[in-house]
KEGU-483508 format. One line per 4 residues: number of its first residue (from 1); for each residue x, y, z of C-alpha. Coordinates in Angstrom, 3 decimals. Each point is the difference from the previous one (the first is absolute). Layout:
REM KEGU-483508
NUM> X,Y,Z | ...
REM end
This chain:
REM KEGU-483508
1> 103.033,41.950,147.608 | 0.982,-3.639,0.186 | 2.527,-0.952,-2.665 | -0.910,-2.555,-2.661
5> 1.465,-3.466,0.721 | 2.888,-0.929,-2.265 | 2.238,-2.894,-0.997 | 3.050,1.171,1.918
9> -1.878,0.102,3.283 | -1.676,-3.333,-0.727 | 3.376,-1.636,-0.541 | 1.200,1.203,3.398
13> -2.238,-2.624,1.566 | 1.425,-3.466,0.465 | -1.659,-2.704,-2.110 | -1.708,2.563,-2.209
17> -2.658,-0.873,-2.548 | -0.546,2.413,-2.879 | -2.671,-0.161,-2.692 | 0.406,1.797,-3.281
21> -2.473,0.115,-2.868 | 1.072,0.318,-3.605 | -1.549,0.238,-3.427 | 1.197,0.427,-3.553
25> -1.471,2.716,-2.209 | 0.880,1.321,-3.448 | 0.640,3.727,-0.225 | 0.846,1.530,-3.342
29> 2.905,-2.040,-1.380 | 1.195,-1.872,3.065 | -1.112,-2.351,2.743 | -0.134,1.304,3.543
33> -0.012,-1.960,3.225 | -2.509,1.405,2.471 | 1.011,-0.811,3.569 | -1.326,0.743,3.484
37> -3.016,-0.389,2.273 | -2.945,0.018,-2.370 | 2.484,0.430,-2.900 | -0.271,3.776,0.290
41> 3.563,0.930,-0.874 | 1.586,-0.540,-3.424 | 3.657,-0.533,-0.851 | 1.435,0.233,-3.484
45> 1.466,-3.379,-0.899 | 2.763,1.690,-2.002 | 1.309,1.757,3.132 | -0.750,-2.447,2.804
49> -1.510,-3.425,0.676 | -2.483,-1.417,2.488 | 2.747,-1.374,2.205 | 1.457,3.457,0.588
53> -3.139,1.106,1.818 | 0.397,-2.564,2.759 | 3.313,-1.791,-0.386 | 2.094,3.168,-0.098
57> -1.126,0.557,3.609 | 1.223,-3.422,1.076 | 3.815,-0.066,-0.356 | 0.908,1.318,3.494
61> -2.365,-2.468,1.661 | 0.758,-2.981,-2.215 | 3.765,0.447,-0.300 | 0.304,0.329,3.775
65> -2.009,-3.206,0.408 | 2.130,-1.834,-2.566 | 3.192,1.083,1.762 | -1.262,-1.032,3.437
69> -1.333,-3.290,-1.336 | -2.557,-0.417,2.783 | -2.334,-2.317,-1.901 | -2.266,-0.467,3.007
73> -1.779,3.279,-0.757 | -0.293,-0.536,-3.762 | -1.921,0.937,-2.032 | 0.133,3.515,1.392
77> -2.231,1.420,-2.722 | -2.963,-1.455,-1.865 | -0.826,1.777,-3.264 | -3.600,-0.689,-1.075
81> -0.576,0.761,-3.692 | -3.548,1.212,-0.679 | -0.280,0.158,-3.795 | -2.527,2.375,-1.560
85> 0.558,-1.403,-3.475 | 1.501,-3.241,-1.243 | 1.374,0.566,-3.478 | 2.789,-2.467,-0.722
89> 2.405,2.909,-0.586 | -0.809,1.326,3.448 | 0.558,-3.294,1.792 | 3.201,-0.655,-1.926
93> 1.302,3.462,0.899 | -0.620,-0.635,3.693 | 1.708,-3.396,-0.247 | 3.023,1.666,-1.602
97> 0.265,2.425,2.909 | -0.223,-2.825,2.523 | 2.733,-1.862,-1.872 | 2.238,2.997,0.536
101> -0.508,-0.242,3.779 | -0.228,-3.782,0.259 | 2.865,-0.341,2.497 | -2.242,1.816,2.515
105> -3.069,-2.140,-0.690 | -1.380,-3.142,1.595 | -0.148,-2.680,-2.718 | -0.847,-3.653,-0.627
109> 0.974,-2.341,-2.850 | -2.420,-0.604,-2.866 | -0.573,-3.751,-0.337 | -2.195,-2.383,-2.015
113> -2.477,-0.527,2.849 | -1.902,3.244,0.709 | -1.808,-1.558,2.956 | 3.225,-0.801,1.833
117> 1.263,2.893,2.103 | 3.725,0.509,-0.376 | 2.135,1.467,2.797 | 0.267,3.768,0.031
121> 3.386,1.681,-0.200 | -0.974,2.765,2.418 | 1.454,3.453,-0.596 | -0.863,3.460,1.403
125> -2.894,0.603,-2.449 | -2.965,-2.223,-0.810 | -2.106,0.955,-3.044 | -3.670,-1.008,-0.142
129> -2.584,0.536,-2.703 | -3.664,-0.809,-0.576 | -1.987,-3.050,-1.059 | -0.222,0.853,-3.707
133> 0.682,-2.822,-2.462 | 1.361,2.614,-2.437 | 2.713,0.873,2.503 | 0.774,-3.674,0.566
137> 0.785,-0.422,-3.701 | 2.832,2.554,0.241 | 1.153,-0.487,3.575 | -0.160,-3.819,0.062
141> -0.988,-1.828,-3.191 | 2.646,1.679,-2.147 | 2.777,-0.371,2.557 | 2.349,-2.769,-1.237
145> 0.325,-3.191,2.030 | 2.849,0.408,2.467 | -0.196,3.802,-0.041 | -1.140,1.982,3.033
149> -3.470,1.297,0.776 | 0.228,3.650,1.036 | -3.693,0.659,0.719 | -2.594,-2.080,1.851
153> -3.684,0.155,-0.857 | -3.154,-0.283,2.085 | -2.386,-2.945,-0.119 | -3.410,0.483,-1.588
157> -2.757,1.125,2.373 | -3.751,-0.444,-0.414 | -1.777,2.628,2.092 | -3.493,0.017,-1.521
161> -1.149,-0.906,3.525 | 2.724,1.537,2.179 | -1.150,-1.852,3.115 | 0.371,-3.433,-1.622
165> 2.190,-2.641,1.629 | 3.736,0.438,-0.689 | 0.130,-2.999,-2.330 | -2.647,1.669,-2.189
169> 1.762,3.360,-0.037 | 3.327,-1.588,-0.869 | -0.159,-3.663,-1.017 | 3.588,-0.489,-1.188
173> 3.306,-0.501,1.814 | 3.144,2.014,-0.509 | 2.055,-0.646,-3.124 | 3.581,0.812,-0.816
177> -1.180,3.296,-1.518 | -3.217,0.740,1.954 | 0.995,0.278,3.651 | -2.372,2.498,1.603
181> -3.694,0.759,0.498 | -1.235,3.586,-0.276 | -3.262,0.851,1.776 | -2.340,2.952,0.449
185> -1.129,0.442,3.589 | -3.585,-0.840,-0.973 | 0.895,-3.696,0.219 | 0.487,0.537,3.738
189> -2.744,2.482,0.912 | -3.144,0.006,-2.104 | -0.084,3.072,-2.215 | 3.597,1.027,0.645
193> 1.389,2.984,1.843 | -2.898,2.400,-0.479 | -2.541,-2.508,1.323 | 2.090,-1.304,2.874
197> -1.512,0.133,3.475 | 1.562,-0.917,3.314 | 2.760,-2.583,-0.266 | -1.383,-3.295,1.332
201> 1.187,-3.478,0.909 | -1.706,-1.228,-3.202 | 2.113,2.423,-2.037 | 3.111,-1.183,1.822
205> -0.856,-3.622,-0.775 | -0.694,0.774,-3.672 | 3.349,1.771,-0.380 | 1.938,-2.779,1.696
209> -1.763,-2.620,-2.136 | 1.049,1.771,-3.208 | 3.600,0.361,1.157 | 0.237,-3.617,1.150
213> -1.401,-1.192,-3.331 | 2.445,2.118,-2.007 | 3.003,-1.272,1.937 | -1.210,-3.610,-0.315
217> 0.061,0.533,-3.796 | 3.534,1.386,0.095 | -1.131,3.574,-0.688 | 0.853,3.370,1.436
221> -3.164,1.991,0.665 | -0.631,3.741,-0.387 | -2.952,2.211,0.909 | -0.607,3.490,-1.361
225> -0.377,2.822,0.885 | -0.464,0.571,3.738 | -0.328,3.756,0.523 | -1.436,2.012,2.855
229> 0.252,3.540,-1.330 | -1.835,3.226,0.667 | -1.854,1.809,-2.788 | 2.811,2.561,-0.069
233> 2.626,-2.727,-0.491 | -2.030,-1.628,-2.764 | -0.239,3.339,-1.792 | 3.636,0.966,0.589
237> 1.566,-3.276,-1.120 | -2.504,-1.126,-2.627 | -0.634,-3.316,1.765 | -3.013,-2.085,-0.980
241> -2.949,0.367,2.355 | -1.125,-3.555,-0.748 | 2.995,-1.288,1.953 | -0.697,2.085,3.087
245> -1.334,-1.294,3.331 | -0.682,3.581,1.095 | 2.331,0.213,2.993 | 3.574,-0.923,0.828
249> -1.225,-1.982,3.010 | -2.140,-2.208,-2.270 | 2.917,-0.557,-2.396 | 2.373,-0.781,2.868
253> -2.336,-2.719,1.250 | 0.148,-1.644,-3.440 | 3.780,0.423,-0.106 | 0.221,-1.753,3.368
257> -2.227,-2.835,-1.152 | 1.920,-0.447,-3.256 | 3.364,-0.058,1.755 | -1.259,-2.446,2.622
261> -1.444,-2.286,-2.686 | 3.299,-0.138,-1.896 | -0.977,2.009,-3.095 | 3.088,0.339,-2.187
265> -0.821,3.351,-1.634 | -2.197,2.733,1.462 | -0.597,2.837,-2.455 | -0.683,3.512,1.275
269> 0.501,3.525,-1.264 | 0.877,0.886,3.597 | 3.215,-1.975,-0.211 | 1.939,1.993,2.600
273> -2.648,-0.529,2.659 | -0.346,-3.639,-1.044 | 3.765,-0.604,0.126 | 0.250,1.512,3.474
277> -2.988,-2.061,1.119 | 1.472,-3.253,-1.336 | 3.360,0.748,1.609 | -1.722,0.449,3.348
281> -2.026,-3.163,-0.580 | 3.052,-2.109,-0.820 | 1.726,1.367,3.111 | -2.916,-1.214,2.137
285> -1.179,3.505,0.849 | -3.420,-0.602,-1.577 | -2.162,-2.929,1.061 | -1.404,-2.472,-2.520
289> -3.304,0.001,1.887 | -2.890,1.895,-1.643 | -0.849,3.325,1.577 | -3.481,0.955,1.079
293> -1.516,2.380,-2.532 | -2.296,2.965,0.472 | -1.374,-0.428,-3.511 | 0.884,1.072,-3.521
297> -0.542,3.718,-0.581 | -2.305,-0.546,-2.993 | -1.646,-3.399,0.401 | -1.109,-1.489,3.290
301> -0.941,-3.280,-1.681 | 1.083,-1.911,-3.054 | -1.800,0.428,-3.292 | -0.707,-2.960,-2.317
305> 0.832,2.185,-3.009 | 3.230,-0.830,-1.775 | 1.462,3.381,-0.846 | 3.648,-0.791,0.781
309> 2.902,0.988,-2.274 | 0.587,-1.947,-3.161 | 2.860,-2.506,0.020 | 3.120,1.513,-1.501
REM end
């Protein structure tokens, strides 16, 4: 049986990106932080904290990086916070944990002008969070002028019509706090992963247009979640079928296109295969040119239905 992917193995890959979900629930007489993919695992706040789930895995990687001081490869790790609940106590607790590890974190100064991007003090870890205004109140608005921002939010997206022009999907530029744009794949291929057909030159152009627009607005851009798993893998690992192209070959073609277009963050549950693929791509062992396709295993043509995954 294939072993379940885990944090330690994920952190073995250079320039890792790790997403963790968390929520706050009340059990009996105490609050509990619920952390993990889909917030399935609970940790008693009195005995641990949300940072221990991920950050306790980091010291060997981060301390080695700090000692070597090779800033060219920083940040080595991007931690993407995917909150399942947004109680003030929850957000404040997460901020307190980040404060404890702030010397590892990429930061920027909080200034009077939110629309003016301040230089980043780049460290081994970069922490990102979502587009929620509730999170901004804790992670930005309440940060004193002159203090450091420890978390960077996403810009607001408007995906009612996922195939709209980029300026409709995301009309605003980057700000000092909001520095990235998070996208479901349905903004690239109509209907998302499950409705994707053969990869075409039109798809390639759409992807490159979105990336070029994001970078012109000073934003990093991320697409989720590009999987090509078998039914057995979906069942074994508990991955979401809505994010699945149906074959590794189909996912690899999207990985190639995303890397060639300059996408900053490519999300996949198959992170080991993706990391190996991107390493080969950066070494010039994989061409940027689209490959001829023999067709998607489930859909020979695109469907106009919009059944892609919800933005998250």
